[in-house]
BAFI-3210 file (N, C-alpha, C; in Angstrom, 3 decimals, decimal comma, padded with zeros to 6 digits):
// residues 97
n [1|2|3|4|5|6|7|8|9|10|11|12|13|14|15|16|17|18|19|20|21|22|23|24|25|26|27|28|29|30|31|32|33|34|35|36|37|38|39|40|41|42|43|44|45|46|47|48|49|50|51|52|53|54|55|56|57|58|59|60|61|62|63|64|65|66|67|68|69|70|71|72|73|74|75|76|77|78|79|80|81|82|83|84|85|86|87|88|89|90|91|92|93|94|95|96|97]
n.u [064,299|067,455|070,652|072,191|075,100|077,352|077,693|076,015|075,472|074,466|075,210|074,868|075,600|078,037|079,985|079,573|080,988|084,001|084,536|084,838|086,750|088,865|089,159|089,949|092,269|093,855|094,002|095,307|097,222|098,626|098,699|100,222|103,010|103,284|103,432|105,746|108,147|107,972|108,825|110,180|110,152|109,510|107,583|107,967|106,556|106,012|106,145|103,989|101,812|102,161|101,504|098,663|097,727|097,676|097,967|099,258|101,596|100,805|098,439|098,760|099,557|097,659|095,477|096,672|096,408|093,793|092,597|094,235|096,675|099,827|102,687|106,226|109,533|112,164|114,584|115,749|114,554|112,985|109,848|108,437|105,986|104,764|105,016|103,263|101,560|100,457|099,491|097,512|095,375|094,587|093,895|091,555|089,845|089,025|087,398|085,128|081,659]
n.v [124,877|123,674|125,781|126,607|126,369|128,542|126,531|124,508|122,984|121,235|122,572|120,427|118,295|118,478|118,655|115,788|114,417|116,144|114,408|111,831|112,058|112,948|110,865|108,816|110,174|109,347|106,738|105,977|107,437|105,762|103,476|103,645|104,441|102,098|100,076|101,448|101,105|098,410|097,632|099,784|102,304|101,171|098,820|095,444|093,194|090,982|091,618|092,955|090,849|089,297|091,502|091,871|089,283|087,344|084,109|082,547|083,733|087,361|087,713|090,479|092,207|092,051|093,132|095,706|096,891|096,980|099,004|101,121|101,809|102,074|100,973|101,225|101,749|100,183|099,450|098,289|095,477|095,541|096,293|098,328|099,163|102,349|103,114|104,442|105,256|102,678|101,770|104,067|103,081|100,811|101,040|103,208|101,034|099,445|101,324|101,760|101,207]
n.w [110,847|110,226|110,747|107,539|105,969|103,290|101,313|101,069|103,119|106,063|108,847|111,580|110,011|109,342|111,220|111,699|109,504|109,695|111,731|110,677|109,429|110,785|111,953|110,272|108,982|111,642|111,167|108,544|109,172|110,978|109,857|107,919|109,147|110,530|108,301|106,831|108,797|108,972|106,035|104,872|102,231|100,105|098,405|097,980|095,323|096,547|099,671|099,125|098,447|100,811|102,854|102,366|102,428|100,590|099,769|097,429|094,200|092,770|093,825|095,259|093,324|091,466|092,619|093,470|091,064|090,822|092,768|091,867|092,884|091,715|090,157|090,872|089,242|090,388|090,248|086,596|086,309|088,793|090,104|092,431|094,965|096,378|100,153|101,704|099,790|099,485|101,896|102,275|100,809|101,794|104,298|103,141|102,006|104,128|105,547|103,282|102,464]
ca.u [065,424|069,036|071,300|072,937|076,566|076,927|077,816|074,303|075,622|073,842|075,876|075,365|076,567|079,591|080,614|079,939|082,450|085,265|084,924|084,552|087,675|090,000|089,611|090,057|093,517|094,487|093,874|095,977|098,987|099,084|099,098|101,892|104,365|103,196|104,195|107,098|108,776|108,814|108,890|110,627|109,547|109,094|107,269|108,134|105,496|106,190|105,614|102,592|101,417|102,431|100,566|097,894|097,715|097,386|099,325|099,575|101,924|100,805|097,457|098,879|099,987|096,157|095,212|097,353|096,091|092,664|092,736|094,858|098,198|100,645|103,660|107,489|110,267|112,977|115,929|115,580|114,053|112,356|109,385|107,947|105,140|105,259|104,559|102,700|099,757|099,344|098,546|096,416|094,253|094,263|092,678|090,454|089,335|088,196|086,417|084,183|081,076]
ca.v [124,470|124,261|126,791|126,525|127,036|128,830|125,386|124,094|121,541|121,806|122,631|119,131|117,093|119,143|117,522|114,134|114,734|116,368|113,441|110,616|112,418|112,866|109,117|108,131|110,354|109,070|105,640|106,407|107,660|104,904|102,048|104,936|104,180|100,467|099,588|101,963|100,373|096,949|097,530|100,497|103,550|100,961|097,610|094,809|092,462|090,208|092,309|093,488|090,022|088,978|092,170|091,328|087,627|086,337|082,982|082,562|085,078|087,628|088,472|091,371|093,034|092,551|094,429|097,184|097,537|097,128|100,060|102,143|102,129|102,336|100,362|102,139|101,202|100,383|099,028|098,047|094,807|095,213|096,985|098,136|100,237|103,362|102,180|105,231|105,008|101,377|101,999|104,790|102,565|099,599|101,692|103,569|100,020|099,033|102,598|101,629|099,934]
ca.w [110,520|110,783|109,861|106,299|105,431|101,955|100,762|101,608|104,323|107,253|110,414|111,655|109,033|108,810|112,663|111,412|108,451|110,200|113,253|110,445|108,131|111,580|112,406|108,870|109,044|112,122|111,071|107,464|109,634|112,092|109,211|107,243|110,162|110,731|107,282|106,801|110,159|108,714|104,986|104,413|101,936|098,641|099,265|096,805|095,011|097,636|100,708|099,145|098,914|102,404|103,810|102,276|103,190|099,391|099,433|095,616|093,931|091,936|093,963|095,546|092,317|090,749|093,972|093,588|089,502|090,961|093,497|091,336|093,218|090,376|090,196|090,540|089,001|091,609|089,522|085,398|086,273|089,586|090,478|093,896|095,513|097,219|101,298|102,265|099,061|100,078|103,307|102,677|099,838|102,792|105,099|103,079|101,798|105,307|105,768|102,479|102,969]
c.u [066,402|069,664|071,757|074,121|076,312|077,255|076,440|074,501|075,057|075,347|075,778|076,221|078,103|080,255|080,915|080,425|083,715|085,757|085,543|086,346|088,815|090,426|090,345|091,999|094,245|094,713|095,127|097,487|099,455|099,542|100,248|102,494|104,689|104,199|105,535|108,417|109,096|108,929|109,629|109,647|108,642|108,723|107,108|107,111|105,071|105,640|104,296|101,427|101,582|101,003|099,248|097,007|097,161|098,925|099,890|100,257|101,323|099,416|098,032|099,315|098,336|095,554|095,234|096,567|094,795|091,795|093,608|096,648|099,154|102,161|105,221|108,510|111,691|114,526|115,136|114,631|113,125|111,403|108,824|106,397|105,592|104,296|103,323|100,921|099,500|098,610|097,617|095,570|093,903|093,771|091,355|089,490|088,480|087,373|085,014|083,416|080,458]
c.v [124,778|124,949|126,234|126,913|127,555|127,607|124,477|123,117|122,168|121,578|121,003|118,170|117,245|118,352|116,121|114,070|115,239|115,528|112,193|110,954|112,126|111,632|108,841|108,568|110,033|107,496|104,855|106,520|106,709|103,730|102,813|104,263|102,972|100,003|100,102|101,326|098,811|097,262|098,589|101,878|102,490|099,096|096,815|094,000|091,504|090,226|092,354|092,174|089,633|089,701|092,415|090,167|086,901|085,227|082,291|084,236|085,684|088,350|090,021|092,991|093,318|093,470|095,897|098,160|098,273|098,517|101,171|102,904|101,701|101,529|101,272|101,287|101,409|100,008|098,836|097,062|094,911|096,087|097,051|098,720|100,752|102,487|103,384|105,138|103,400|101,224|102,688|103,793|101,240|100,143|102,424|102,185|099,503|100,157|102,122|100,861|099,767]
c.w [110,301|109,805|109,077|106,718|103,742|101,412|100,413|102,064|105,426|108,234|111,146|111,432|108,961|109,772|111,974|110,465|108,997|110,971|111,791|109,835|109,405|111,756|111,449|108,819|109,912|111,871|109,672|108,560|110,273|111,177|108,325|108,107|110,212|109,618|107,007|107,974|109,606|107,141|104,287|103,668|100,432|099,053|097,526|096,351|096,180|098,562|100,715|099,239|100,021|103,071|103,760|102,398|101,832|099,798|098,119|095,675|092,886|092,867|094,701|094,274|091,657|091,819|093,932|092,064|089,912|091,763|092,912|092,114|091,785|090,678|090,194|089,966|089,888|091,412|088,107|085,494|087,432|089,917|091,587|093,834|096,481|098,771|101,246|101,147|099,379|101,193|103,346|101,859|101,184|103,858|104,605|102,588|102,816|105,829|104,409|102,742|102,117]
res [m|p|k|v|r|p|l|g|k|p|l|a|e|k|g|k|d|l|t|a|k|s|l|l|g|k|q|i|a|q|k|k|r|e|l|r|e|i|y|g|g|v|m|s|p|a|d|l|d|r|e|l|g|f|r|s|r|g|g|g|v|a|w|a|q|m|v|g|v|e|a|i|m|v|s|p|k|r|k|g|y|e|t|d|l|v|a|e|k|i|v|r|s|r|m|a|v]
***
């Protein structure tokens, strides 16, 4: 019988979680660096479309709403999306099964 931690999770499974989390964290950090280098801290809806590969306008905005990335007001008429949040959602959606 495997040793059990107080939280009820076997130690063998704990190691797998840490490996997956560290890999996920590294991938998120890498994507954040890449997007910040290209777009800076805020992405426009057109930048979002381009990064996600949508050919028509509005696909990136719909994706952002679907995954829970809220737009921020860049000016009274313009909206943008935080690059770090977009990067995290992109990587997490790649990892989801």
